[in-house]
N, C-alpha and C positions, 0 to 999 in steps of 0.2 A: 397582690399580683396585678400588674398593669393589664388593662382590658385587651390590648393588642396581643400580649403574651397568652392571656387566657383563651382568646379566639384561636391562636395558633395551636395550642395544645388540645383544643376541642376538635380540630380537623385531623384527618388521617396523617400518620407520621411519614408515609412514603407513597409513591406512585410509580407506575411503570410507564415509560415513554419509549416509543419506537424511534430508532435512529440507525443510520447507516454509517458505521465506522470502519474504514478500510483497515485490514490487518495484514501483517506480513506472513507469508506462507513458507514453511520449511519443508521442501519436498524430499522425501526419503525413498531411496531405491533399495537399499539394504542397510543393515545396522551392524557396525563394528564400533564398540565404545571408544577405542583409541583413535581410530580414524575420524569418528564423529567429533570428538573433542578437539582434535587438531585442526580439522576443517573449520569449525566454529571460530577458533582463535584466529586463523588466517583471515577469515572474512571480516571479523570485528576489527582487526588491525588496520584494514583498509579505510575504515570510517568509524572510529570509536564513538564519537558523539551521536552518530546515526543509530547505532545499535543499542546504546545504553538503556536498560530497562524496557526494551522493546517487547510488546506482546506478540506471541507467535501462535500460529495454527499449524500443526503437523499434518502434512498431506500424505496419505497412504494410497493415493490413486495409482501409483506405479510401483508400490512395494512388492517385491518379488519373493521374499522369504516367507516362511511360516509365521503367521501372526502370533502363534503360541510361543515362539522364541523371542518375541519382542517385549522388552521390559520398558513400558512407558514411564514408570516411576523413575527408572534410571535415566531415561532421556530427559525428563523434566529436571532432575538433579544436575545433569551435565549442562543443560541450558542455564539453570540458575547460577551455576558456578561462573558462567560468563556474563552474568547480569542480564540474561534473557528470560522472559516469563512465558512458559508454555501454558496456554489457556485452553486449548482444545485440539481436536483432530478433525480432519476432513476425510470421511470414509462412507462407504455404503454396505460393505460386507458385514453380516451379523457378528462374526467373530471379532472384527475390528471394533465395532460399536460396543460390544460387550467388554472388550479390553479397556476401551476409553472410559466407560462408565465405572469399571472397577478401579481405575486410577483417579477417578474424580475429575475427569476432563469433559468439557463440552464437546458435542458432536455436531459438525456442520456438514452440509451437503457439498459434493464436489462442484467446482465452478463450471458453468456451462461453457465458458470460453476455453477452459482447459480440456474439457471433454472433447471439444471439436478440434483442438489443435493437433498437428501431426505428432505422432509418438516419436520420442527421441530418447531411447533407453541408455544412451551413452553419456548423458549429461545429468549430473546431480548438482543442484545449485540451491543457494539460499534465495528463495523467490521473494522479490521485493515488490510486493503489491501494495500497496499503500503503504507500506512504510508508514505508511504514515501511521504514526502513533495516534492516539486519540487527540482530538482537537486541543490546541493550546488554550488553557483557560483565559489567557490574556488576549486571545485573538480578537482583532477588531474588524474582521472581515465584513461583518454585518454593516458596519458604519461606512465602509469604503466601496462596497460593491453596488453596481447599478445594473439591474436586470432590464434589458431592453424590451423583451417580449414575454408576456404571461404565457403559461402553459396553454396550448391550443385545446379547443373543445373536443378534438377527436382522440384525446388521451395520449398523443405523442409528446414526449418530453421536450421542452424548449431548451435551446442552448442558453448559456449565461454569458452576457456581455458586460464587461466591467471597464469603466473608463478612467478610473483613478489608480494610482500606483499601489502595489501590494507591498506593504512595509514588512520589515523583519519581525518575526514572531506571529505574523498573521497566517491563517490557513483558509483557503477558499476551495470549495468543492462544487462541481457541477454534476449532480446525479442524473443519470439517464441521457446525457447529451454532451455537447462540446463546451469547452470553456474558452472564451475569447477575451483577451485582455489587451486593451488599447493603451497600455502604459507599461512602465518598467516593473519588473519583479525583483525586489531587493534580496540580497543575501540573507539567509535566515528565514525567508518566507517559504510557504509550501502551497502549491496549487495542484488540485486533483480533478480528474474528470473521468466519467465512465466512457466517454468518447475521446475525440481529439482535443489537443490543447494548442491554441494560437496565441502567441505573445508578440504584439507589434511594438517591440522595444527590447531592451536587454533582458535576458533571462538569467538571473544570478542566484536564484534560490533553488528549490527542489520542485521538479515537475513530474507528476505521475499520471499518465494517461492509461485508459483501459483498465482501471483499477478493479473492475469486476470480471476481468478475464477476456476483454475484447482485444484479440491479437491483431485486428485490423486498425487499431488506433494509431495515431501519429502525433508527433510534437513538432510544431513549426515555431521558429523564433527569428527575429531580426538580428540578434547578436547572441551567440551561444557562449554563456559564461556561467553555466549552472554548476551547483554543488552536486546535484544528482538528477538524472533523468531515468524514468522507469516506464516501460510499456508492458502491461499484462504480466508483471512479475520479473521481467528481464531488465536489468539496470546497468548503468555506468555511473561511476562517481567522477568528480572533477579531474582526478589524475588520468582517468581513461579518456576524458573528453578533450584534453589538451592535444593540440595537433593542428593540422591544416584548416580545420573548421572553427577553431577557437576564435571567438569574437567576430564571427561572420554569420550571415544569414544561413540557417541550417534547417534541415528536415531530418527527424529521427523516426525510424520505423523498424519493424521486425521483418527479417528475411531469414527463412529457415530456422526460426526460433532464436535468432540472434539479433541483438540491437545494433543497428548500423546507422551511420551518419551520412547524409547526402547534402551537397551544396544546393541552395535555393537559387 
């Protein structure tokens, strides 16, 4: 056996590493299997490539029915039938946590931003918060990004400033602050930030601001040509963005829990 291989097998075969991977949240107000499956299909038809094999977290923050009547295994099967992967739930009630554990699902704490957001029980939507799937293994973001300022000593997260174009297949994330890109964002690229996103050039890929629930986050761009824009889970795809603001300097923000577009 080569020495390099022997050394490898002498070391531990795994290790745990912390990471922040944005996940898509499926917010459930009540559960009707037929309506649930139909709504999933309608959402997926809007952007099939976006939702394929997407990992989901089920939010029960606003679930109004008796948790004992909720079949989490059935929900997972209905999601799997649409090529969506339910990996956990977001809940705090003991009954909800127990139901998730019985179904073999992970339990996540509710988002701070969502807890602070105004209640709107009339809306049930597929929350697109990162969407973003896990990072593309071919992502070259590390090779293209240029961070202007190191994290300050007072513990406040620094913004990320990138001067080079973001190419298709790349994913760039600004944890804890704003993402500022001084170049174009190509179609097929994905940019994410806990705070605001500024693109001083055409925005043609996917932009997700406020991915940890910051409803005050905004997206600014010199030319709106995006495949998808999301703020704190509310999103619009390219078909929704076509209109008076297309290919123009634009600002996107939340108003009354709705994603709106304003001219810059």
